[in-house]
C-alpha positions in Angstrom: 0.0 0.0 0.0 1.2 3.5 -0.8 0.5 6.5 1.3 -1.5 9.5 -0.1 0.5 11.2 -2.8 -1.6 14.4 -2.9 1.4 16.5 -2.2 2.8 15.6 -5.6 -0.2 17.2 -7.4 -1.8 20.7 -7.4 -5.2 19.7 -6.0 -6.9 22.1 -3.6 -7.8 20.7 -0.2 -11.6 21.3 -0.9 -11.5 19.2 -4.1 -12.4 15.5 -4.0 -11.4 14.5 -7.6 -12.6 11.0 -8.4 -12.4 11.4 -12.2 -9.1 10.0 -13.3 -10.9 7.9 -15.9 -11.9 11.3 -17.5 -8.6 13.0 -17.3 -5.8 12.7 -14.7 -4.6 15.7 -12.8 -1.1 16.6 -13.7 1.8 15.8 -11.5 3.9 18.8 -10.5 6.9 17.1 -12.0 5.1 16.7 -15.2 4.1 20.3 -15.3 7.7 21.3 -14.6 8.9 19.1 -17.4 6.4 20.7 -19.8 7.3 24.3 -18.8 10.9 23.6 -19.4 10.3 21.9 -22.6 8.1 24.7 -24.0 10.8 27.2 -23.1 13.3 25.2 -25.1 11.5 26.1 -28.4 12.5 29.7 -27.8 16.0 28.7 -28.3 15.9 26.4 -31.4 19.7 26.7 -31.9 20.1 24.6 -28.9 17.9 21.8 -30.4 20.2 19.2 -32.1 19.3 16.4 -34.4 19.8 13.9 -31.6 17.1 15.6 -29.6 14.6 14.4 -32.2 15.3 10.8 -30.9 16.5 10.7 -27.2 13.3 11.7 -25.4 11.1 9.7 -27.6 13.3 6.7 -27.1 13.3 7.1 -23.4 9.4 7.3 -23.3 9.3 4.2 -25.6 11.6 2.2 -23.2 9.7 3.3 -20.2 6.4 2.2 -21.7 7.9 -1.1 -22.8 9.1 -1.7 -19.3 5.6 -1.1 -18.0 4.2 -3.9 -20.0 7.1 -6.3 -19.9 8.7 -5.8 -23.2 11.4 -3.7 -24.9 11.4 -0.4 -26.7 11.5 -2.1 -30.2 7.9 -3.2 -29.6 6.5 0.3 -28.9 5.3 2.9 -31.4 4.5 6.5 -30.5 1.0 7.5 -31.6 -1.3 10.6 -31.0 -4.4 8.6 -30.0 -6.1 5.3 -29.5 -8.0 5.6 -32.7 -4.7 6.0 -34.5 -3.2 2.9 -32.9 -6.4 0.8 -33.6 -6.3 2.2 -37.2 -2.7 0.6 -37.4 -4.1 -2.7 -36.1 -7.1 -2.5 -38.5 -4.7 -1.9 -41.4 -2.6 -5.0 -40.6 -4.9 -7.7 -39.3 -6.7 -9.9 -41.9 -10.6 -9.8 -41.6 -12.1 -12.1 -44.2 -15.6 -11.7 -45.6 -18.2 -13.3 -43.4 -16.0 -13.3 -40.3 -16.7 -11.4 -37.1 -15.1 -8.7 -35.2 -15.9 -9.0 -31.5 -16.5 -6.0 -29.3 -18.3 -5.4 -25.9 -21.6 -3.6 -25.5 -21.1 0.0 -24.8 -17.3 -0.3 -25.5 -15.4 3.0 -26.0 -15.8 4.2 -29.5 -12.1 4.3 -30.5 -11.9 0.6 -30.5 -15.2 0.3 -32.3 -15.4 2.8 -35.2 -12.2 1.6 -37.0 -13.5 -1.9 -37.0 -16.9 -0.8 -38.3 -15.0 0.6 -41.3 -13.1 -2.6 -41.7 -16.3 -4.6 -41.6 -18.0 -2.5 -44.2 -15.0 -2.8 -46.5 -14.4 -6.5 -46.0 -17.9 -7.9 -45.7 -17.3 -8.9 -42.1 -19.7 -8.2 -39.2 -19.4 -6.5 -35.9 -20.4 -9.0 -33.2 -21.3 -7.3 -29.8 -21.1 -9.2 -26.6 -24.2 -8.1 -24.5 -23.5 -6.8 -21.0 -23.8 -9.8 -18.7 -26.4 -9.8 -16.0 -23.9 -11.2 -13.5 -21.2 -8.8 -14.4 -18.8 -11.6 -15.6 -17.4 -10.1 -18.8 -14.7 -12.8 -19.1 -17.4 -15.6 -19.3 -19.4 -13.6 -21.7 -16.5 -13.0 -24.1 -15.6 -16.7 -24.0 -19.0 -17.6 -24.7 -19.1 -15.5 -27.9 -15.6 -16.3 -28.9 -15.5 -19.0 -31.7 -13.9 -19.8 -35.0 -15.9 -17.2 -36.8 -14.2 -14.3 -34.9 -11.2 -12.8 -36.9 -10.5 -10.1 -34.4 -11.3 -9.6 -30.7 -11.2 -5.9 -30.1 -11.4 -5.5 -26.3 -10.4 -3.4 -23.2 -8.9 -4.8 -20.0 -11.7 -3.3 -18.1 -15.0 -1.6 -19.2 -14.6 2.2 -19.3 -18.0 2.8 -17.9 -17.8 0.8 -14.6 -14.5 -1.1 -14.4 -15.9 -4.5 -15.3 -12.9 -6.7 -15.7 -11.9 -8.9 -18.6 -9.4 -11.7 -17.8 -7.2 -11.1 -20.8 -4.9 -14.0 -20.1 -7.8 -16.5 -20.4 -9.3 -14.7 -23.4 -5.9 -14.6 -25.1 -5.4 -18.3 -24.7 -8.7 -19.0 -26.4 -7.9 -16.5 -29.1 -4.6 -18.3 -29.8 -6.5 -21.7 -30.0 -8.9 -20.3 -32.5 -6.3 -18.1 -34.6 -8.2 -15.0 -33.5 -6.3 -11.7 -33.5 -6.5 -9.7 -30.3 -6.4 -5.9 -30.3 -6.6 -4.1 -27.0 -7.5 -0.6 -25.8 -5.7 -0.3 -22.5 -6.5 3.4 -21.9 -8.7 2.8 -18.9 -6.2 0.4 -17.2 -2.6 0.9 -18.2 -0.7 2.5 -15.4 -3.2 1.5 -12.8 -3.8 -2.3 -13.5 -0.8 -4.7 -14.0 -0.6 -5.9 -17.5 2.2 -7.9 -19.3 2.4 -8.8 -23.0 4.1 -12.0 -21.9 1.0 -13.2 -20.2 -1.6 -11.9 -22.7 0.4 -11.8 -26.1 -2.0 -9.4 -27.9 -1.4 -8.6 -31.6 -1.7 -4.9 -30.8 -2.4 -2.9 -27.6 -2.7 0.9 -27.4 -3.3 3.4 -24.6 -3.7 7.1 -24.5 -1.4 8.8 -22.0 -3.7 11.4 -20.4 -5.6 9.2 -18.1 -4.0 6.4 -15.9 -0.5 7.0 -17.4 -0.8 10.5 -16.0 0.7 12.2 -19.0 -0.3 14.8 -21.6 -3.1 14.9 -24.1 -2.2 13.9 -27.7 0.3 11.3 -26.7 -0.2 7.5 -26.8 1.7 4.3 -27.1 1.1 1.3 -29.3 2.4 -2.2 -28.6 3.0 -4.3 -31.8 3.8 -7.9 -31.5 7.1 -8.8 -33.2 5.3 -10.7 -35.9 3.7 -7.5 -37.0 7.0 -5.5 -37.3 6.9 -5.8 -41.0 3.4 -4.3 -41.4 2.1 -1.2 -43.2 2.1 2.1 -41.3 -0.7 4.5 -41.6 1.6 7.3 -42.8 4.9 7.6 -44.5 6.9 10.2 -42.6 10.7 10.8 -42.6 11.5 10.0 -39.1 10.3 6.3 -39.2 12.7 5.5 -42.0 16.0 3.8 -41.6 19.0 6.2 -40.9 16.7 9.2 -40.3 19.1 10.2 -37.6 21.4 11.5 -40.4 19.7 14.8 -41.3 22.2 15.5 -44.1 21.2 12.3 -45.9 17.4 12.7 -45.7 17.3 13.3 -49.4 18.6 9.8 -50.0 15.2 8.3 -49.7 14.9 4.9 -48.0 12.3 2.2 -48.4 13.5 0.5 -45.2 12.0 1.5 -41.9 13.3 2.0 -38.4 13.7 -1.0 -36.3 10.6 -2.9 -34.9 7.3 -1.0 -34.2 8.9 2.4 -34.9 7.6 2.1 -38.4 4.1 2.8 -36.9 5.3 6.0 -35.2 3.2 9.2 -36.0 4.9 12.0 -37.8 6.4 14.7 -35.5 6.5 12.1 -32.8 9.4 14.0 -31.2 7.0 16.7 -29.7 9.4 18.8 -27.8 6.8 19.9 -25.2 4.8 16.7 -24.7 7.3 13.9 -24.8 9.3 15.2 -21.8 6.0 15.3 -19.9 5.2 11.7 -20.9 8.7 10.7 -19.7 8.2 12.4 -16.3 4.9 10.7 -15.8 6.2 7.3 -16.8 9.1 7.7 -14.4 6.8 8.4 -11.6 4.6 5.3 -12.3 7.8 3.2 -12.3 8.8 4.7 -9.0 5.5 3.8 -7.4 5.1 0.5 -9.2 1.8 -0.4 -10.8 1.0 -3.4 -8.5 1.3 -1.0 -5.5 -1.0 1.5 -7.3 -3.6 -1.2 -7.9 -3.5 -2.5 -4.3 -3.9 1.1 -3.0 -6.7 2.1 -5.3 -8.4 -1.3 -4.7 -8.6 -0.4 -1.0 -10.1 3.0 -1.8 -12.7 1.6 -4.1 -13.6 -1.2 -1.6 -14.2 1.4 1.0 -16.4 3.3 -1.4 -18.3 0.2 -2.4 -19.0 -0.7 1.2 -20.4 2.8 1.9 -22.4 2.9 -1.3 -23.9 -0.6 -0.4 -25.1 0.8 2.9 -27.0 3.5 0.9 -28.6 0.9 -1.3 -26.5 1.4 -4.3 -25.2 -1.6 -6.2 -21.7 -2.4 -7.4 -20.1 -5.4 -9.2 -18.4 -8.0 -7.0 -14.8 -7.2 -6.4 -13.5 -10.3 -8.4 -15.4 -9.0 -11.5 -14.2 -5.5 -11.5 -10.8 -3.6 -11.7 -9.7 -2.1 -8.4 -9.2 1.4 -9.7 -12.5 2.0 -11.3 -15.9 1.6 -9.8 -19.5 1.9 -11.1 -22.2 2.8 -8.7 -25.8 2.1 -9.8 -29.0 3.4 -8.1 -32.0 1.0 -7.9 -34.3 3.6 -9.6 -31.6 5.1 -11.9 -29.2 8.0 -11.3 -31.1 10.9 -9.5 -31.7 13.9 -11.7 -29.0 16.5 -11.2 -26.8 14.3 -9.1 -23.5 15.1 -11.0 -24.2 18.9 -10.7 -24.9 18.5 -6.9 -21.6 16.6 -6.5 -19.8 19.3 -8.4 -21.3 22.0 -6.3 -19.7 20.2 -3.3 -16.4 20.0 -5.2 -16.7 16.3 -5.6 -16.0 15.2 -9.2 -17.2 12.0 -10.8 -18.6 11.0 -14.2 -21.8 9.5 -15.4 -21.1 6.8 -17.9 -24.0 4.6 -19.1 -26.3 3.9 -16.1 -23.6 4.3 -13.5 -21.8 6.9 -11.6 -18.2 6.2 -12.4 -15.8 6.7 -9.5 -12.1 6.7 -10.6 -9.8 7.6 -7.6 -6.0 7.8 -7.7 -3.2 8.2 -5.1 -4.2 11.8 -4.4 -7.4 10.8 -2.8 -7.6 10.3 1.0 -10.3 9.3 3.6 -11.7 12.7 3.7 -12.4 12.6 0.0 -14.2 9.3 0.4 -16.3 10.6 3.2 -17.3 13.7 1.3 -18.3 11.5 -1.8 -20.5 9.2 0.4 -22.0 12.0 2.3 -23.1 13.8 -0.9 -24.4 10.5 -2.3 -26.4 9.9 0.9 -28.1 13.2 0.6 -29.3 12.2 -2.9 -30.7 8.8 -2.0 
């Protein structure tokens, strides 16, 4: 368990922010890294060719360490939709096959597959929300030889409903089904290893549980996809692009590994230092310790919500960092606004109040959240 880390953020004492799944507050060290980086653009004569590569490579390596792999398997992307677009361009989807998604899944891992289905003659197959909350069993029930791609999260973005990706992946490998993951609502807070899951592609935006800036994300590509087709053909993902004087000697060969999938202008001199600072902090805390700590926080909220008559999924069926609270008669009208007036911040997603704490939350925050919910019941 980790002690409260509120002192590392800029969160006023009267704010109870339970909305990391919407956007994480910025660590002070990330803000400082960004401010220094923005200032460097005022002195472009100090920016050398090697600077186009060093910080990006540091971020790539840190992300690789986070998921149990090396820098060569990581591409820098601007968004989840970009990363899923790479997967959609490189995974075969025959006519008549299926692409498996969850009911109410986040759109960035749905829309690209709808386009693929239209173009290929495949069909989107949606796994209905299970009445018992067991997404893993529901996915396995719908996963058969007709499924070409399983496009899934680690946990459901609306309420934290958990998918056992190791079990799902084993079944995918038995069937020859490709696995494309959106880890935006889990990576950085929920342990994940590509060694255990072996996805074809996995992508996460940095501005939520990775505690980084907006417009930065990371894409894992399994080594078997390191010869695939990138979405764009920019200069920096080509072999020997470090040699600026030779850029007019055009190369068909790409940089090593997943770097071929990098977005152009990946070396964002303001954002990449911020991403590195955030990833370094996550490494210092350790994701397993983060998950244990946040699980204790959500367990406390779940107990208090249960006493108020609200329902939550059983602990084994949900991620420890993300909690959906459901009211028997539906969400009371104006509840999010009432919470905000009390400086308590959550989101409404689907039919649940989504509570997403982080290490900056303390017992007083939990008490304020439960007290405001009690007044609304």
